[in-house]
Every structure is written in C-alpha cells, then in structure tokens.
NUBA-107743 format. One record per residue: x, y, z of N, C-alpha, C in turn; residue in one letter; residue number from 1. Coordinates in nm, 3 decimals. Each point is the difference from the previous one (the first is absolute). Layout:
+---------+---------+---------+---------+---------+---------+---------+---------+---------+----+-----+
|     nc1 |     nc2 |     nc3 |    cac1 |    cac2 |    cac3 |     cc1 |     cc2 |     cc3 | aa |   i |
+---------+---------+---------+---------+---------+---------+---------+---------+---------+----+-----+
|       X |       Y |       Z |       X |       Y |       Z |       X |       Y |       Z |  A | NUM |
...
+---------+---------+---------+---------+---------+---------+---------+---------+---------+----+-----+
end
This chain:
+---------+---------+---------+---------+---------+---------+---------+---------+---------+----+-----+
|     nc1 |     nc2 |     nc3 |    cac1 |    cac2 |    cac3 |     cc1 |     cc2 |     cc3 | aa |   i |
+---------+---------+---------+---------+---------+---------+---------+---------+---------+----+-----+
|  -1.281 |  -4.043 |  -0.467 |  -0.044 |   0.092 |   0.103 |   0.119 |   0.078 |   0.056 |  M |   1 |
|  -0.011 |   0.130 |  -0.004 |   0.115 |   0.086 |   0.051 |  -0.019 |   0.011 |   0.156 |  T |   2 |
|   0.114 |  -0.016 |   0.065 |  -0.001 |   0.017 |   0.147 |   0.048 |   0.136 |   0.036 |  T |   3 |
|  -0.027 |   0.033 |   0.131 |   0.051 |   0.123 |   0.053 |   0.150 |   0.011 |  -0.012 |  T |   4 |
|   0.067 |  -0.113 |   0.025 |   0.147 |  -0.004 |  -0.007 |   0.040 |   0.023 |  -0.144 |  E |   5 |
|  -0.061 |  -0.063 |  -0.101 |   0.033 |   0.026 |  -0.140 |  -0.010 |   0.152 |  -0.031 |  D |   6 |
|  -0.110 |   0.060 |   0.042 |  -0.017 |   0.142 |  -0.027 |   0.102 |   0.080 |   0.065 |  F |   7 |
|   0.042 |  -0.026 |   0.127 |   0.106 |   0.069 |   0.074 |   0.128 |  -0.015 |  -0.073 |  A |   8 |
|   0.033 |  -0.117 |  -0.056 |   0.124 |  -0.017 |  -0.077 |  -0.008 |   0.087 |  -0.128 |  T |   9 |
|  -0.113 |  -0.004 |  -0.064 |  -0.009 |   0.080 |  -0.121 |   0.018 |   0.149 |   0.033 |  Y |  10 |
|  -0.064 |   0.050 |   0.102 |   0.012 |   0.141 |   0.035 |   0.147 |   0.033 |   0.038 |  I |  11 |
|   0.070 |  -0.086 |   0.075 |   0.132 |   0.023 |   0.036 |   0.098 |   0.013 |  -0.119 |  A |  12 |
|  -0.041 |  -0.064 |  -0.107 |   0.086 |  -0.007 |  -0.125 |  -0.026 |   0.127 |  -0.089 |  G |  13 |
|  -0.095 |   0.078 |   0.028 |  -0.031 |   0.120 |  -0.091 |   0.107 |   0.106 |   0.020 |  L |  14 |
|   0.016 |   0.086 |  -0.105 |   0.101 |   0.106 |   0.011 |  -0.035 |   0.095 |   0.106 |  P |  15 |
|   0.102 |   0.062 |   0.059 |  -0.026 |   0.100 |   0.099 |   0.009 |   0.137 |  -0.053 |  R |  16 |
|  -0.088 |   0.091 |   0.049 |  -0.001 |   0.142 |  -0.037 |  -0.022 |   0.080 |   0.129 |  V |  17 |
|   0.084 |   0.104 |   0.015 |  -0.019 |   0.086 |   0.113 |  -0.100 |   0.105 |  -0.032 |  L |  18 |
|  -0.072 |   0.058 |   0.093 |  -0.096 |   0.106 |  -0.023 |   0.019 |   0.111 |   0.105 |  A |  19 |
|   0.002 |   0.127 |  -0.054 |   0.011 |   0.108 |   0.089 |  -0.098 |   0.108 |  -0.051 |  G |  20 |
|  -0.035 |   0.092 |   0.098 |  -0.089 |   0.107 |  -0.029 |   0.041 |   0.124 |   0.071 |  A |  21 |
|  -0.027 |   0.115 |  -0.067 |   0.041 |   0.126 |   0.058 |  -0.101 |   0.111 |  -0.038 |  A |  22 |
|   0.010 |   0.115 |   0.064 |  -0.085 |   0.111 |  -0.022 |   0.083 |   0.116 |  -0.048 |  A |  23 |
|  -0.054 |   0.073 |  -0.099 |   0.058 |   0.118 |  -0.055 |  -0.065 |   0.125 |   0.061 |  L |  24 |
|   0.065 |   0.064 |   0.095 |  -0.057 |   0.122 |   0.068 |   0.072 |   0.117 |  -0.059 |  F |  25 |
|  -0.076 |   0.111 |  -0.016 |   0.059 |   0.125 |  -0.053 |  -0.044 |   0.116 |   0.085 |  R |  26 |
|   0.075 |   0.101 |  -0.005 |  -0.046 |   0.123 |   0.070 |  -0.065 |   0.097 |  -0.101 |  D |  27 |
|  -0.045 |   0.115 |   0.043 |  -0.067 |   0.096 |  -0.083 |   0.086 |   0.049 |  -0.125 |  A |  28 |
|   0.131 |  -0.007 |   0.015 |   0.089 |   0.028 |  -0.110 |   0.037 |  -0.115 |  -0.082 |  G |  29 |
|  -0.066 |  -0.113 |   0.011 |   0.022 |  -0.120 |  -0.083 |   0.128 |  -0.065 |   0.027 |  D |  30 |
|   0.067 |   0.029 |   0.115 |   0.118 |  -0.071 |   0.039 |  -0.042 |  -0.135 |   0.062 |  R |  31 |
|   0.080 |  -0.102 |  -0.020 |  -0.034 |  -0.133 |   0.042 |   0.069 |  -0.034 |   0.138 |  V |  32 |
|  -0.076 |  -0.066 |   0.093 |   0.050 |  -0.032 |   0.126 |   0.086 |  -0.132 |  -0.014 |  L |  33 |
|   0.123 |   0.006 |   0.041 |   0.095 |  -0.112 |  -0.007 |   0.045 |  -0.025 |   0.149 |  L |  34 |
|   0.029 |  -0.128 |   0.026 |   0.056 |  -0.039 |   0.132 |   0.135 |  -0.058 |  -0.025 |  V |  35 |
|   0.089 |   0.010 |   0.112 |   0.130 |  -0.053 |  -0.005 |   0.012 |  -0.118 |   0.093 |  E |  36 |
|   0.006 |  -0.127 |  -0.063 |   0.012 |  -0.121 |   0.086 |   0.136 |  -0.006 |   0.075 |  P |  37 |
|   0.002 |  -0.066 |   0.115 |   0.132 |  -0.020 |   0.067 |   0.058 |  -0.136 |  -0.030 |  N |  38 |
|  -0.070 |  -0.085 |  -0.079 |   0.042 |  -0.135 |  -0.024 |   0.061 |  -0.018 |  -0.140 |  Y |  39 |
|   0.001 |   0.106 |  -0.076 |   0.064 |  -0.010 |  -0.136 |   0.032 |   0.145 |  -0.044 |  R |  40 |
|   0.079 |   0.010 |  -0.102 |   0.039 |   0.130 |  -0.053 |  -0.118 |   0.060 |  -0.080 |  E |  41 |
|  -0.004 |   0.131 |  -0.008 |  -0.097 |   0.067 |  -0.086 |  -0.127 |   0.033 |   0.066 |  G |  42 |
|  -0.096 |   0.053 |  -0.084 |  -0.125 |   0.040 |   0.045 |  -0.114 |  -0.085 |  -0.052 |  W |  43 |
|  -0.118 |   0.016 |   0.048 |  -0.113 |  -0.084 |  -0.043 |  -0.133 |   0.076 |   0.019 |  A |  44 |
|  -0.106 |  -0.056 |  -0.041 |  -0.133 |   0.049 |   0.032 |  -0.052 |  -0.071 |   0.124 |  L |  45 |
|  -0.089 |   0.056 |   0.077 |  -0.060 |  -0.071 |   0.111 |  -0.073 |  -0.125 |  -0.053 |  P |  46 |
|   0.037 |  -0.113 |   0.047 |  -0.060 |  -0.119 |  -0.044 |   0.085 |  -0.125 |   0.042 |  G |  47 |
|  -0.032 |  -0.114 |  -0.057 |   0.077 |  -0.113 |   0.036 |  -0.061 |  -0.133 |  -0.054 |  G |  48 |
|   0.038 |  -0.110 |   0.066 |  -0.046 |  -0.126 |  -0.046 |  -0.150 |  -0.025 |   0.035 |  T |  49 |
|  -0.065 |  -0.059 |  -0.091 |  -0.144 |  -0.040 |   0.028 |   0.006 |  -0.132 |   0.082 |  I |  50 |
|  -0.070 |   0.000 |   0.102 |  -0.007 |  -0.120 |   0.088 |  -0.108 |  -0.094 |  -0.053 |  E |  51 |
|   0.030 |  -0.056 |  -0.123 |  -0.098 |  -0.081 |  -0.074 |  -0.025 |  -0.134 |   0.073 |  S |  52 |
|   0.098 |  -0.049 |   0.075 |  -0.025 |  -0.125 |   0.075 |  -0.111 |   0.017 |   0.103 |  D |  53 |
|  -0.021 |   0.122 |   0.043 |  -0.107 |   0.031 |   0.097 |  -0.126 |   0.046 |  -0.067 |  E |  54 |
|  -0.004 |  -0.004 |  -0.135 |  -0.118 |   0.040 |  -0.072 |  -0.008 |   0.148 |  -0.033 |  G |  55 |
|   0.108 |   0.078 |   0.024 |  -0.002 |   0.141 |  -0.029 |   0.003 |   0.023 |  -0.149 |  E |  56 |
|  -0.081 |   0.101 |  -0.045 |  -0.001 |   0.040 |  -0.143 |   0.102 |   0.108 |  -0.019 |  T |  57 |
|   0.042 |   0.032 |  -0.125 |   0.091 |   0.103 |  -0.028 |  -0.051 |   0.139 |   0.057 |  P |  58 |
|  -0.123 |   0.036 |  -0.004 |  -0.049 |   0.129 |   0.045 |   0.009 |  -0.005 |   0.154 |  R |  59 |
|  -0.028 |  -0.105 |   0.065 |   0.002 |  -0.014 |   0.143 |   0.151 |   0.011 |   0.042 |  Q |  60 |
|   0.087 |  -0.062 |  -0.077 |   0.142 |   0.001 |   0.040 |   0.054 |   0.139 |  -0.011 |  G |  61 |
|  -0.037 |   0.072 |  -0.103 |   0.053 |   0.139 |  -0.019 |  -0.049 |   0.090 |   0.113 |  A |  62 |
|  -0.126 |  -0.014 |   0.039 |  -0.056 |   0.075 |   0.113 |   0.069 |  -0.032 |   0.126 |  R |  63 |
|   0.012 |  -0.130 |   0.028 |   0.064 |  -0.044 |   0.129 |   0.143 |   0.048 |   0.006 |  R |  64 |
|   0.080 |  -0.019 |  -0.104 |   0.137 |   0.041 |   0.000 |   0.010 |   0.156 |   0.021 |  E |  65 |
|  -0.085 |   0.073 |  -0.069 |   0.004 |   0.149 |   0.012 |  -0.033 |   0.038 |   0.142 |  T |  66 |
|  -0.096 |  -0.059 |   0.066 |  -0.030 |   0.031 |   0.134 |   0.119 |  -0.042 |   0.097 |  A |  67 |
|   0.060 |  -0.108 |  -0.031 |   0.112 |  -0.051 |   0.084 |   0.122 |   0.093 |  -0.016 |  E |  68 |
|   0.031 |   0.036 |  -0.123 |   0.128 |   0.072 |  -0.030 |  -0.008 |   0.147 |   0.028 |  E |  69 |
|  -0.116 |   0.067 |  -0.033 |   0.002 |   0.145 |   0.016 |  -0.117 |   0.046 |   0.086 |  I |  70 |
|  -0.073 |  -0.090 |   0.060 |  -0.106 |   0.037 |   0.096 |  -0.129 |   0.061 |  -0.062 |  G |  71 |
|  -0.016 |  -0.010 |  -0.135 |  -0.118 |   0.051 |  -0.064 |  -0.083 |  -0.114 |  -0.046 |  L |  72 |
|  -0.118 |  -0.020 |   0.065 |  -0.086 |  -0.111 |  -0.040 |  -0.116 |   0.062 |  -0.086 |  D |  73 |
|   0.015 |   0.000 |  -0.124 |  -0.094 |   0.063 |  -0.099 |  -0.056 |  -0.099 |  -0.099 |  R |  74 |
|  -0.121 |   0.025 |  -0.042 |  -0.061 |  -0.072 |  -0.111 |   0.085 |   0.039 |  -0.116 |  E |  75 |
|   0.043 |  -0.106 |  -0.078 |   0.076 |   0.036 |  -0.122 |  -0.086 |   0.013 |  -0.120 |  L |  76 |
|   0.045 |   0.072 |  -0.098 |  -0.079 |   0.022 |  -0.125 |   0.027 |  -0.108 |  -0.100 |  G |  77 |
|  -0.013 |   0.030 |  -0.122 |   0.005 |  -0.104 |  -0.101 |   0.145 |  -0.060 |  -0.022 |  R |  78 |
|   0.001 |  -0.117 |  -0.062 |   0.126 |  -0.066 |  -0.040 |   0.056 |   0.077 |  -0.118 |  L |  79 |
|   0.124 |   0.053 |   0.020 |   0.062 |   0.076 |  -0.106 |   0.090 |  -0.080 |  -0.089 |  L |  80 |
|   0.068 |  -0.099 |   0.053 |   0.096 |  -0.078 |  -0.079 |   0.019 |  -0.137 |   0.064 |  A |  81 |
|   0.019 |  -0.099 |  -0.087 |   0.043 |  -0.135 |   0.034 |   0.129 |  -0.028 |  -0.077 |  V |  82 |
|   0.105 |  -0.043 |   0.068 |   0.126 |  -0.018 |  -0.060 |   0.062 |  -0.138 |   0.031 |  D |  83 |
|   0.036 |  -0.072 |  -0.107 |   0.062 |  -0.130 |   0.013 |   0.151 |   0.029 |  -0.001 |  W |  84 |
|   0.070 |  -0.027 |   0.114 |   0.142 |   0.034 |   0.005 |   0.081 |  -0.134 |   0.009 |  V |  85 |
|   0.081 |  -0.023 |  -0.106 |   0.083 |  -0.119 |   0.005 |   0.102 |   0.006 |   0.116 |  H |  86 |
|   0.032 |  -0.111 |   0.056 |   0.099 |  -0.003 |   0.110 |   0.123 |  -0.081 |  -0.048 |  G |  87 |
|   0.112 |   0.036 |   0.064 |   0.123 |  -0.079 |  -0.027 |   0.033 |  -0.086 |   0.117 |  T |  88 |
|  -0.012 |   0.057 |   0.128 |   0.040 |  -0.080 |   0.120 |  -0.132 |  -0.026 |   0.078 |  A |  89 |
|  -0.115 |   0.018 |  -0.069 |  -0.125 |  -0.023 |   0.063 |  -0.101 |  -0.038 |  -0.112 |  R |  90 |
|  -0.114 |  -0.055 |   0.039 |  -0.105 |  -0.029 |  -0.098 |  -0.052 |   0.135 |  -0.052 |  P |  91 |
|  -0.076 |  -0.003 |  -0.118 |  -0.063 |   0.119 |  -0.053 |  -0.091 |   0.067 |   0.103 |  P |  92 |
|  -0.025 |   0.129 |  -0.020 |  -0.085 |   0.070 |   0.094 |  -0.110 |   0.066 |  -0.077 |  L |  93 |
|  -0.123 |  -0.009 |   0.046 |  -0.113 |   0.073 |  -0.061 |  -0.025 |   0.119 |   0.103 |  V |  94 |
|   0.019 |   0.120 |  -0.048 |  -0.013 |   0.114 |   0.087 |  -0.130 |   0.083 |  -0.044 |  A |  95 |
|  -0.092 |   0.021 |   0.099 |  -0.122 |   0.078 |  -0.014 |   0.021 |   0.137 |   0.052 |  Y |  96 |
|  -0.038 |   0.103 |  -0.066 |   0.019 |   0.137 |   0.045 |  -0.140 |   0.071 |  -0.008 |  L |  97 |
|  -0.042 |   0.046 |   0.123 |  -0.130 |   0.065 |   0.016 |   0.015 |   0.147 |   0.028 |  Y |  98 |
|  -0.101 |   0.072 |  -0.041 |  -0.008 |   0.146 |   0.020 |  -0.028 |   0.030 |   0.147 |  D |  99 |
|   0.095 |   0.057 |   0.069 |  -0.014 |   0.036 |   0.144 |  -0.071 |   0.136 |   0.015 |  G | 100 |
|  -0.004 |   0.079 |  -0.110 |  -0.060 |   0.125 |   0.001 |   0.097 |   0.112 |   0.040 |  G | 101 |
|  -0.059 |   0.116 |   0.017 |   0.082 |   0.124 |   0.036 |  -0.002 |   0.018 |   0.147 |  V | 102 |
|   0.104 |   0.019 |   0.058 |   0.021 |   0.027 |   0.142 |   0.007 |   0.147 |   0.031 |  L | 103 |
|  -0.086 |   0.046 |   0.092 |   0.003 |   0.139 |   0.039 |   0.104 |   0.020 |   0.110 |  G | 104 |
|   0.018 |   0.121 |   0.047 |   0.096 |   0.025 |   0.108 |  -0.027 |  -0.079 |   0.122 |  E | 105 |
|  -0.124 |  -0.009 |   0.042 |  -0.030 |  -0.075 |   0.119 |   0.035 |  -0.150 |  -0.015 |  D | 106 |
|  -0.016 |  -0.060 |  -0.121 |   0.039 |  -0.130 |  -0.024 |   0.150 |  -0.019 |   0.008 |  D | 107 |
|   0.070 |   0.090 |  -0.057 |   0.149 |  -0.001 |   0.001 |   0.050 |   0.005 |   0.145 |  L | 108 |
|  -0.062 |   0.084 |   0.078 |   0.042 |   0.015 |   0.145 |  -0.036 |  -0.131 |   0.076 |  K | 109 |
|  -0.095 |  -0.072 |  -0.043 |  -0.044 |  -0.118 |   0.065 |   0.085 |  -0.125 |  -0.030 |  A | 110 |
|   0.094 |   0.009 |  -0.095 |   0.084 |  -0.107 |  -0.037 |   0.088 |  -0.043 |   0.124 |  I | 111 |
|  -0.011 |  -0.130 |   0.032 |   0.083 |  -0.059 |   0.109 |   0.070 |  -0.117 |  -0.060 |  R | 112 |
|   0.132 |   0.004 |  -0.008 |   0.076 |  -0.109 |  -0.065 |   0.011 |  -0.119 |   0.090 |  L | 113 |
|  -0.003 |  -0.115 |  -0.064 |   0.024 |  -0.127 |   0.067 |   0.150 |  -0.014 |   0.016 |  Q | 114 |
|   0.047 |   0.036 |   0.124 |   0.146 |   0.013 |   0.017 |   0.076 |  -0.132 |  -0.013 |  E | 115 |
|  -0.070 |  -0.114 |   0.015 |   0.066 |  -0.126 |  -0.017 |   0.043 |  -0.024 |  -0.147 |  A | 116 |
|  -0.066 |   0.071 |  -0.099 |   0.030 |  -0.021 |  -0.142 |   0.042 |   0.125 |  -0.077 |  E | 117 |
|  -0.035 |   0.118 |   0.048 |   0.023 |   0.122 |  -0.081 |   0.082 |   0.102 |   0.073 |  L | 118 |
|   0.086 |   0.068 |  -0.078 |   0.088 |   0.104 |   0.055 |  -0.066 |   0.140 |  -0.015 |  L | 119 |
|  -0.065 |   0.020 |  -0.113 |  -0.051 |   0.135 |  -0.028 |  -0.101 |  -0.003 |  -0.116 |  S | 120 |
|  -0.060 |   0.119 |  -0.027 |  -0.094 |   0.011 |  -0.119 |   0.030 |   0.138 |  -0.060 |  W | 121 |
|  -0.043 |   0.012 |  -0.121 |   0.016 |   0.133 |  -0.071 |  -0.097 |   0.005 |  -0.117 |  R | 122 |
|  -0.022 |   0.120 |  -0.039 |  -0.081 |   0.026 |  -0.125 |   0.092 |   0.032 |  -0.117 |  L | 123 |
|  -0.019 |  -0.068 |  -0.111 |   0.091 |   0.017 |  -0.113 |  -0.080 |   0.033 |  -0.124 |  V | 124 |
|   0.047 |   0.103 |  -0.069 |  -0.054 |   0.038 |  -0.129 |   0.014 |  -0.100 |  -0.109 |  A | 125 |
|  -0.089 |   0.000 |  -0.095 |   0.004 |  -0.103 |  -0.105 |   0.137 |  -0.005 |  -0.070 |  R | 126 |
|   0.055 |   0.111 |  -0.034 |   0.128 |   0.002 |  -0.078 |   0.120 |  -0.052 |   0.079 |  E | 127 |
|  -0.019 |  -0.015 |   0.129 |   0.106 |  -0.053 |   0.085 |  -0.019 |  -0.155 |   0.045 |  E | 128 |
|  -0.119 |  -0.049 |  -0.034 |  -0.033 |  -0.131 |   0.048 |   0.098 |  -0.109 |  -0.037 |  L | 129 |
|   0.044 |  -0.007 |  -0.127 |   0.089 |  -0.106 |  -0.041 |   0.135 |   0.002 |   0.066 |  T | 130 |
|   0.038 |   0.113 |   0.060 |   0.117 |   0.013 |   0.082 |  -0.014 |  -0.072 |   0.130 |  G | 131 |
|  -0.121 |  -0.009 |   0.053 |  -0.027 |  -0.066 |   0.129 |  -0.050 |  -0.141 |  -0.022 |  Y | 132 |
|  -0.072 |  -0.025 |  -0.113 |  -0.060 |  -0.129 |  -0.033 |   0.052 |  -0.052 |  -0.133 |  L | 133 |
|   0.116 |  -0.060 |   0.002 |   0.049 |  -0.043 |  -0.129 |  -0.065 |  -0.124 |  -0.049 |  P | 134 |
|   0.011 |  -0.028 |  -0.134 |  -0.046 |  -0.127 |  -0.056 |  -0.153 |  -0.007 |  -0.010 |  G | 135 |
|  -0.049 |  -0.122 |   0.020 |  -0.147 |  -0.028 |  -0.024 |  -0.086 |   0.080 |   0.095 |  A | 136 |
|   0.046 |   0.018 |   0.125 |  -0.084 |   0.079 |   0.093 |  -0.020 |   0.143 |  -0.047 |  L | 137 |
|   0.103 |   0.058 |  -0.038 |  -0.006 |   0.144 |  -0.054 |  -0.094 |   0.011 |  -0.121 |  G | 138 |
|   0.022 |  -0.095 |  -0.095 |  -0.091 |  -0.004 |  -0.119 |  -0.140 |  -0.026 |   0.036 |  R | 139 |
|  -0.024 |  -0.087 |   0.098 |  -0.138 |  -0.030 |   0.050 |  -0.067 |   0.124 |   0.055 |  R | 140 |
|   0.073 |   0.072 |   0.080 |  -0.057 |   0.126 |   0.059 |  -0.030 |   0.102 |  -0.106 |  V | 141 |
|   0.089 |   0.022 |  -0.094 |  -0.027 |   0.090 |  -0.113 |  -0.120 |  -0.042 |  -0.083 |  L | 142 |
|  -0.018 |  -0.133 |  -0.025 |  -0.112 |  -0.048 |  -0.075 |  -0.132 |   0.029 |   0.080 |  A | 143 |
|   0.005 |  -0.021 |   0.126 |  -0.112 |   0.027 |   0.091 |  -0.038 |   0.150 |  -0.001 |  A | 144 |
|   0.096 |   0.084 |   0.002 |  -0.024 |   0.144 |  -0.006 |  -0.063 |   0.032 |  -0.133 |  L | 145 |
|   0.046 |  -0.063 |  -0.110 |  -0.059 |   0.025 |  -0.131 |  -0.146 |  -0.043 |  -0.005 |  D | 146 |
|  -0.031 |  -0.113 |   0.065 |  -0.138 |  -0.047 |   0.006 |  -0.091 |   0.107 |   0.068 |  V | 147 |
|   0.048 |   0.053 |   0.109 |  -0.072 |   0.108 |   0.074 |  -0.018 |   0.125 |  -0.085 |  L | 148 |
|   0.112 |   0.043 |  -0.068 |  -0.002 |   0.117 |  -0.075 |  -0.095 |  -0.011 |  -0.126 |  T | 149 |
|   0.013 |  -0.111 |  -0.068 |  -0.067 |  -0.021 |  -0.127 |  -0.144 |  -0.058 |   0.020 |  E | 150 |
|  -0.033 |  -0.052 |   0.125 |  -0.127 |  -0.056 |   0.024 |  -0.026 |  -0.130 |  -0.072 |  G | 151 |
|   0.111 |  -0.072 |  -0.029 |  -0.009 |  -0.129 |  -0.070 |  -0.021 |  -0.113 |   0.094 |  T | 152 |
|  -0.010 |  -0.122 |  -0.054 |  -0.019 |  -0.117 |   0.081 |   0.124 |  -0.047 |   0.065 |  G | 153 |
|  -0.006 |  -0.103 |   0.077 |   0.119 |  -0.056 |   0.071 |   0.105 |  -0.033 |  -0.097 |  T | 154 |
|   0.126 |   0.032 |   0.036 |   0.118 |  -0.028 |  -0.084 |   0.044 |  -0.142 |   0.028 |  A | 155 |
|   0.010 |  -0.076 |  -0.112 |   0.058 |  -0.135 |   0.005 |   0.148 |   0.010 |  -0.035 |  E | 156 |
|   0.082 |  -0.043 |   0.096 |   0.140 |   0.016 |  -0.018 |   0.084 |  -0.131 |   0.015 |  L | 157 |
|   0.112 |  -0.006 |  -0.063 |   0.098 |  -0.107 |   0.020 |   0.135 |   0.076 |   0.026 |  E | 158 |
|   0.049 |  -0.028 |   0.120 |   0.125 |   0.068 |   0.037 |  -0.011 |   0.153 |  -0.013 |  N | 159 |
|  -0.120 |   0.051 |   0.030 |  -0.020 |   0.141 |  -0.006 |  -0.029 |   0.056 |  -0.134 |  G | 160 |
|  -0.002 |  -0.074 |  -0.107 |  -0.023 |   0.036 |  -0.136 |  -0.147 |  -0.033 |  -0.041 |  H | 161 |
|  -0.068 |   0.094 |  -0.064 |  -0.133 |  -0.023 |  -0.045 |  -0.006 |  -0.113 |  -0.108 |  Q | 162 |
|  -0.104 |  -0.087 |   0.018 |  -0.019 |  -0.109 |  -0.098 |  -0.151 |   0.010 |  -0.041 |  V | 163 |
|  -0.027 |  -0.065 |  -0.112 |  -0.142 |  -0.005 |  -0.045 |  -0.049 |   0.123 |  -0.067 |  G | 164 |
+---------+---------+---------+---------+---------+---------+---------+---------+---------+----+-----+
end
C-alpha cells in the first residue's frame, strides 16, 4: 500500500521544469510589442512565470502577466508556439506563446508599465527582432509570426528551432 508520504517522496524526486507564458502583440504595421525588464539585460515579450503551484494554466499565466506588466487585460488568442529551452544555470523551460492580437492606437495609449519590473516598451519590425531578442526567444517570435502569416498550426520548437 502506497502512503501519502511515499507519494510525496516520489514527487519530490521528479525532474524539475520551469514554465513561462507570454503574449505576442502587434500593431497595424505588424511590428511586435517588446518590453525592457529592469532585472536583466535585453528585451522580452509581455509575460512571465506560470504560477503552477497555485493551479494557474499557461493561458491564465500569460493573461495575468500581460495585465500586470503592461496594464492590458485581454482575452488571448490561440497558442502560436511551444518551445523547450535547455538551461545551463537553470532547469529547462517550457515557453508558451499566445496570440495577443493587433493593438490599435487606443490600446497602445492605454499601456501602463509595471514600474517595479519594466523600464520601457517599443514596437519592433520583424527584420529587427533578433537584434532585440537574441537566441531562442528571437527564433520563437519569428516562428510565431510565421504561424500567423501562413495560417499553420502551433509551432513545436526546441531552443527556438522547429521540430517535427
């Protein structure tokens, strides 16, 4: 007979994986909304860690983080990409990327940054994205834009590269 303690020990011994979720927002010119965190170098998409210990789903996490970070609480569209990103100084990360839709002028004016975490935001054209988002994140965003353009299914990625 398995006890609750045995099961807890089993669960504690399982591998750890981090999970994050973000939203891909664009303007009418197909530029992508990026945010500049104050806690690390570089740029990012609105999003963050999924609070899975509290029962939050990836979609809920992306929406909550977006509302917290840029002040836009919007229903998100379809899942554009899932990316398994290997870590060196951290466990692997599963990153979910949802379609945030196209933001109009009023939406852009309504952006309110979470000053505790973000310095600024900007709209960036596709051809400039990898200059702001190097590595797996840049490749993930480009793959998500391709999904939107081509009308294909969710992109399955490993370190930002298409698989399958």
